[in-house]
C-alpha positions in Angstrom: -64.4 -37.7 10.1 -67.9 -38.5 9.8 -68.9 -36.0 12.5 -67.2 -33.5 9.9 -68.5 -34.2 7.0 -72.6 -34.8 9.1 -71.5 -30.8 11.2 -70.9 -29.7 7.8 -74.0 -31.3 5.7 -76.3 -29.9 8.6 -75.4 -26.5 8.1 -76.2 -26.9 4.4 -79.0 -28.2 5.2 -80.4 -25.7 7.7 -78.8 -22.6 5.1 -80.6 -24.4 2.1 -84.2 -24.5 3.2 -84.2 -21.2 4.5 -82.3 -20.0 1.6 -84.8 -22.1 -1.5 -88.1 -21.8 0.8 -89.5 -24.5 -1.9 -88.4 -27.1 -0.9 -90.6 -27.1 1.7 -93.7 -27.8 -0.7 -91.5 -30.6 -2.5 -91.0 -33.9 -2.1 -88.7 -34.3 -4.8 -87.0 -31.8 -3.9 -86.1 -32.4 -0.1 -85.0 -36.0 -1.4 -82.5 -34.6 -3.8 -81.3 -31.7 -1.7 -81.7 -33.2 2.3 -82.5 -36.1 2.6 -80.0 -38.2 -0.2 -76.8 -36.8 0.4 -77.9 -37.7 4.5 -77.7 -40.6 3.0 -74.1 -39.9 1.3 -72.7 -38.9 4.6 -74.3 -42.1 6.6 -71.5 -44.0 3.8 -74.7 -45.3 1.7 -74.5 -44.7 -1.9 -78.4 -44.1 -3.4 -77.6 -44.6 -6.4 -76.3 -48.8 -5.6 -79.2 -50.7 -6.2 -77.4 -53.2 -3.4 -77.0 -50.1 -0.4 -80.4 -48.5 -1.5 -83.7 -49.0 -2.3 -86.3 -47.4 -3.9 -89.8 -46.7 -3.3 -90.4 -50.5 -2.1 -93.8 -52.0 -1.3 -95.9 -52.9 1.9 -98.2 -55.2 2.9 -100.8 -52.5 3.2 -100.3 -51.2 -0.3 -98.7 -48.1 0.1 -94.7 -47.4 -0.7 -91.7 -47.2 1.3 -89.1 -44.6 -0.1 -85.8 -46.0 0.6 -84.3 -49.8 2.5 -80.8 -49.9 3.5 -78.8 -52.2 3.9 -75.8 -52.3 5.9 -72.8 -54.0 5.5 -74.4 -56.5 7.2 -77.1 -56.6 5.4 -79.5 -55.3 8.3 -81.6 -53.2 6.7 -83.0 -49.6 7.3 -86.3 -48.5 6.8 -86.8 -44.7 6.0 -90.0 -42.6 4.8 -89.4 -39.3 3.6 -91.8 -36.4 3.3 -91.7 -32.7 2.4 -89.1 -30.2 4.1 -92.8 -28.2 4.6 -94.2 -31.3 6.9 -94.1 -30.9 10.7 -93.9 -34.6 11.5 -96.5 -36.3 13.6 -97.4 -39.7 15.1 -99.3 -40.1 12.0 -96.7 -39.3 9.9 -95.7 -42.0 11.4 -98.1 -45.3 9.5 -96.6 -45.8 6.5 -93.3 -46.6 8.8 -95.3 -48.8 10.8 -96.5 -51.3 8.3 -93.6 -51.7 6.7 -92.1 -52.5 9.8 -94.3 -55.3 10.8 -94.0 -57.3 7.7 -90.2 -57.1 7.0 -87.2 -57.8 8.4 -85.1 -54.4 8.9 -83.9 -53.2 12.3 -84.9 -49.4 12.2 -86.8 -46.8 11.4 -86.2 -43.1 10.2 -88.9 -40.5 9.8 -87.7 -37.6 8.3 -88.5 -34.0 6.4 -85.3 -33.9 5.6 -84.7 -31.3 8.7 -86.1 -33.4 11.9 -84.9 -37.2 12.1 -87.3 -38.9 13.9 -85.6 -42.7 15.0 -87.4 -45.9 16.0 -86.8 -49.8 16.1 -88.5 -52.7 18.9 -87.1 -52.2 21.3 -91.2 -53.3 23.5 -91.8 -56.1 21.7 -89.7 -57.3 18.1 -91.4 -56.5 14.2 -93.0 -54.0 16.5 -92.0 -50.8 15.7 -91.8 -48.5 19.2 -94.9 -45.7 19.2 -92.8 -43.4 20.1 -88.7 -42.4 18.8 -86.2 -43.4 20.2 -84.1 -40.5 19.4 -85.3 -37.0 17.6 -82.7 -35.4 15.4 -82.9 -31.7 14.2 -79.9 -30.5 11.6 -80.2 -26.8 12.8 -79.5 -27.6 16.6 -77.3 -30.6 15.9 -75.9 -32.1 19.0 -72.8 -33.8 20.3 -75.7 -36.8 21.1 -77.4 -36.7 17.7 -74.0 -37.1 15.7 -73.2 -41.1 17.7 -76.6 -41.8 16.7 -77.1 -41.2 13.4 -73.0 -42.9 13.4 -75.2 -45.7 15.1 -76.3 -46.4 11.1 -73.5 -45.9 8.7 -73.5 -48.5 6.7 -70.0 -49.7 8.8 -71.3 -50.1 11.8 -75.6 -50.7 11.5 -76.5 -53.6 13.6 -79.4 -54.4 16.0 -77.9 -55.0 18.9 -76.4 -51.0 18.8 -79.8 -49.9 17.6 -80.9 -51.8 21.2 -78.7 -50.7 22.8 -79.0 -46.8 21.9 -82.4 -47.0 22.5 -82.7 -48.4 25.7 -79.8 -45.7 26.5 -82.4 -42.9 25.6 -85.1 -44.4 27.9 -82.9 -44.2 30.6 -81.3 -41.0 30.4 -84.7 -39.5 30.1 -86.2 -41.1 33.6 -83.1 -39.8 34.9 -83.1 -35.9 33.6 -86.3 -36.3 35.2 -85.3 -38.2 38.1 -82.5 -36.1 39.0 -84.6 -33.1 38.6 -86.8 -33.8 40.7 -84.5 -35.0 43.3 -82.2 -31.6 42.6 -85.9 -29.6 43.2 -87.3 -31.2 46.1 -84.8 -34.3 47.7 -87.3 -37.1 48.2 -87.4 -39.3 51.4 -86.4 -42.3 49.5 -82.4 -39.8 49.2 -82.6 -38.7 53.1 -83.2 -41.6 54.2 -80.0 -43.1 52.3 -78.6 -40.1 53.9 -79.2 -40.0 57.1 -78.1 -44.1 57.3 -75.1 -43.0 55.5 -74.7 -41.0 58.4 -74.8 -43.5 60.5 -78.1 -41.7 62.3 -81.1 -44.3 64.2 -83.3 -44.6 65.0 -84.1 -42.5 61.3 -86.9 -40.9 62.4 -89.0 -38.3 60.7 -87.9 -35.5 62.9 -84.0 -36.5 61.5 -85.6 -36.2 57.6 -87.0 -33.0 58.7 -84.1 -31.5 59.8 -82.1 -33.2 56.9 -84.3 -32.1 53.9 -82.4 -28.6 54.1 -78.9 -29.4 54.8 -79.2 -31.2 51.8 -81.1 -28.7 49.6 -77.8 -26.6 50.7 -75.2 -29.3 49.5 -77.2 -30.1 45.8 -77.0 -26.0 45.5 -73.1 -25.7 46.7 -72.2 -28.8 43.8 -73.9 -27.1 41.8 -71.8 -24.2 42.3 -74.8 -21.8 42.6 -76.4 -20.4 45.1 -79.1 -22.0 47.3 -82.7 -22.3 45.1 -85.1 -19.6 46.5 -87.1 -20.2 49.2 -85.1 -23.7 50.1 -87.0 -23.8 54.0 -87.1 -22.2 57.0 -84.0 -22.1 59.8 -83.2 -25.1 60.9 -84.6 -26.6 63.6 -82.4 -27.4 67.0 -80.2 -30.9 66.5 -81.8 -33.7 67.5 -80.9 -34.8 70.8 -79.0 -38.0 70.2 -78.0 -37.3 66.7 -74.4 -38.5 65.6 -75.2 -35.1 63.2 -72.6 -31.9 63.8 -73.7 -29.1 66.1 -73.8 -26.2 64.0 -76.9 -25.5 62.0 -76.9 -24.1 58.4 -77.8 -20.3 58.2 -81.6 -19.8 56.7 -81.2 -18.3 53.6 -82.1 -14.5 53.1 -85.4 -13.6 52.7 -87.1 -13.4 49.8 -88.0 -11.1 47.9 -91.4 -9.6 47.9 -93.9 -10.7 44.8 -93.9 -7.7 42.1 -97.2 -7.1 41.5 -98.6 -5.4 38.3 -98.8 -0.9 39.8 -101.7 -0.8 41.0 -104.4 -3.6 40.0 -108.0 -2.1 40.1 -109.9 -3.4 42.6 -107.9 -3.6 45.1 -107.6 -1.2 48.2 -104.1 -0.1 49.6 -104.3 -2.4 52.7 -104.8 -5.6 50.2 -102.0 -4.0 47.7 -99.7 -3.8 50.9 -100.4 -7.8 51.7 -100.1 -8.8 48.0 -96.1 -7.3 47.8 -95.6 -9.1 50.5 -96.7 -12.9 49.8 -94.7 -15.9 49.4 -94.3 -18.8 46.5 -95.7 -21.7 48.0 -96.3 -24.2 45.5 -97.5 -24.8 42.7 -100.5 -26.9 40.5 -100.3 -27.8 36.9 -102.5 -30.4 35.8 -104.5 -31.3 39.1 -101.3 -32.5 39.9 -98.4 -30.5 42.9 -95.5 -29.2 41.3 -92.4 -30.7 44.1 -90.7 -27.3 43.7 -89.8 -24.5 45.8 -89.6 -21.4 43.7 -90.9 -19.7 40.8 -87.3 -20.4 38.4 -88.3 -24.3 39.4 -92.2 -24.0 38.5 -90.9 -23.2 35.5 -88.3 -25.6 34.1 -91.1 -28.0 35.9 -94.2 -27.2 33.0 -90.6 -27.7 30.4 -89.9 -30.8 31.4 -93.8 -32.0 31.6 -94.7 -30.8 28.7 -91.6 -32.9 27.0 -93.2 -35.1 28.5 -96.6 -35.3 27.0 -95.6 -33.8 23.4 -92.4 -36.0 23.5 -92.7 -35.6 19.2 -92.9 -32.9 18.5 -90.9 -30.8 21.7 -88.0 -30.4 19.7 -90.0 -28.8 16.7 -91.4 -26.7 18.4 -89.6 -24.8 20.8 -87.0 -24.6 17.8 -89.4 -22.0 16.2 -91.4 -18.7 17.1 -92.2 -17.5 19.8 -89.5 -19.9 21.8 -86.7 -18.7 19.1 -86.1 -15.7 17.4 -83.1 -14.6 15.1 -83.3 -11.3 17.0 -83.8 -12.4 20.6 -80.3 -11.7 22.0 -81.6 -14.7 24.9 -83.2 -17.5 23.6 -86.1 -18.9 25.4 -85.5 -22.3 25.2 -82.0 -23.8 22.9 -79.6 -27.5 22.8 -77.2 -24.6 22.5 -76.0 -23.3 25.6 -73.8 -20.3 23.6 -77.5 -18.8 22.8 -77.3 -17.2 26.4 -75.1 -15.0 27.8 -72.3 -17.3 30.0 -73.3 -14.8 33.3 -77.3 -15.2 33.1 -79.2 -17.9 35.0 -79.7 -20.5 32.9 -80.8 -24.0 34.0 -80.4 -27.4 32.4 -83.0 -29.9 31.3 -81.5 -32.6 29.0 -80.2 -31.4 25.7 -82.1 -28.4 26.4 -80.9 -25.2 28.1 -83.6 -23.0 29.6 -83.8 -19.0 30.1 -84.1 -18.7 33.7 -82.7 -15.5 34.3 -86.6 -13.6 35.2 -88.3 -11.2 38.2 -91.3 -13.4 39.1 -93.7 -12.2 36.9 -91.8 -12.7 33.6 -91.4 -16.1 35.1 -94.4 -16.5 35.4 -95.8 -15.5 31.6 -93.0 -17.0 30.3 -94.3 -19.9 31.5 -97.5 -19.0 31.0 -96.8 -19.2 27.2 -95.2 -22.4 26.9 -98.3 -24.2 28.0 -100.3 -21.6 25.1 -98.0 -22.7 22.2 -98.1 -26.4 23.2 -101.8 -25.9 23.0 -102.7 -25.9 26.4 -105.0 -23.1 29.1 -102.0 -21.3 30.4 -105.0 -21.4 33.3 -104.0 -25.0 34.5 -100.9 -23.8 36.0 -102.1 -22.5 39.6 -99.8 -20.6 42.2 -100.1 -20.5 45.6 -98.6 -17.5 47.9 -98.3 -17.2 51.2 -101.8 -15.0 51.1 -103.5 -18.2 49.5 
C-alpha cells in the first residue's frame, strides 16, 4: 500500500514541477503541492497538531518548518526549501542547529523533489555532516521507497534509522571496494584465492600467474566478455604449483586507438605510430587509477565524482547535459530502462552508466563529467604504449 502511494506521489510531484514552473519560485507552493502530500503518504496529518508541528523556533533564532511526531513519540525535523533551490551543504545549517538542541532522531532537508535524510550516527545529538541517503522523486528506486518507509509514522524509530544509515555507509564502501576488485583484483584477493587453491609457497610469481585467471573468472561470472586489455598471455606454469597445467588463452588483441583524421603537425609516420597506441592506464587528480581499459577509466571517473560530491551528485546527473528527454540513451541513470537492453552499460551503486562508446567518445564523456562537476578536464591524464 505504502509503495503504491509513494510511487503515485512521485509521479504526480514530478509532473507538477514540469507543468507549473512557478512552484519552483515559491516555498509556500512547494510545501502545499509537494511536501505536505508526501508527509501524508508517510502517515502524518499536517493539520493535526499532535502529529505535525509547524514553524518551530530553534535555539539560534530561526525556525524549522515541520516537526513530525511518530506513534512511538519519536520526532523527525523537516526543513523545506522551494523547489527551485539546489540543495547544498549551506542549506543544512538551520536543520543542523535544530537537531543539536532537540530530541529529534532524524532530519529531512527537501525542496519537494529531492529529499536528503540525516541522523546522528557519528555523535549523539549532532547531525552528521552528510545525508545517509538521498532520494530524488523523479528517479525513484525500490531502495528509496524502503528508506522513506522507515520514516512513516507507524514505523519510525531511532534503531531502524541508525541501522539504515550504517547500511548505506557500508553499501557505498562495499560498492567502491567491489568495483575496484572487479577492475583490478588486489594482492589481498589474489592471496586469498592462492591460499584456497593450496599453492605453497605463495610467491610473487604465483600471484602474477593468478591475476589474469582471476580477471577471466570475474568476466565469466558477470556474464560478459573479458574486459579490454586485461593482461598479456599467461606465463608458463611455475614448477611445484598445484594450478592446472593448461594456461588460459590471451584476450583478443585490442583494436587501435581512434585518432582524429589528419591531426595538425603530425607526419605520416607519427600518425601511424599513434594509431597503434594501446591504453596503459590513467591518472586522475594526480592519483593513478587501477584500470585496464577506457571503459573502466570512465566508470572510475564517475565513482570518484560520486565520492567527492555526495551532496549534489544525484541532482547534477539528473539534469542536462547528462539527461535529455530527446536522447535515446542517457549518459547515466538510476533506471536501467533508459538504456537499450543490448547496449554496454555498467552499474555503479544505484546508477547505470552508458559505456556503449568507442575510445574517443569514452574520453570525451569522462572529461564532460569532470567539467560539469567543476573540475579541469585535464586532471584526467591517459597513458598509452607510446608514452
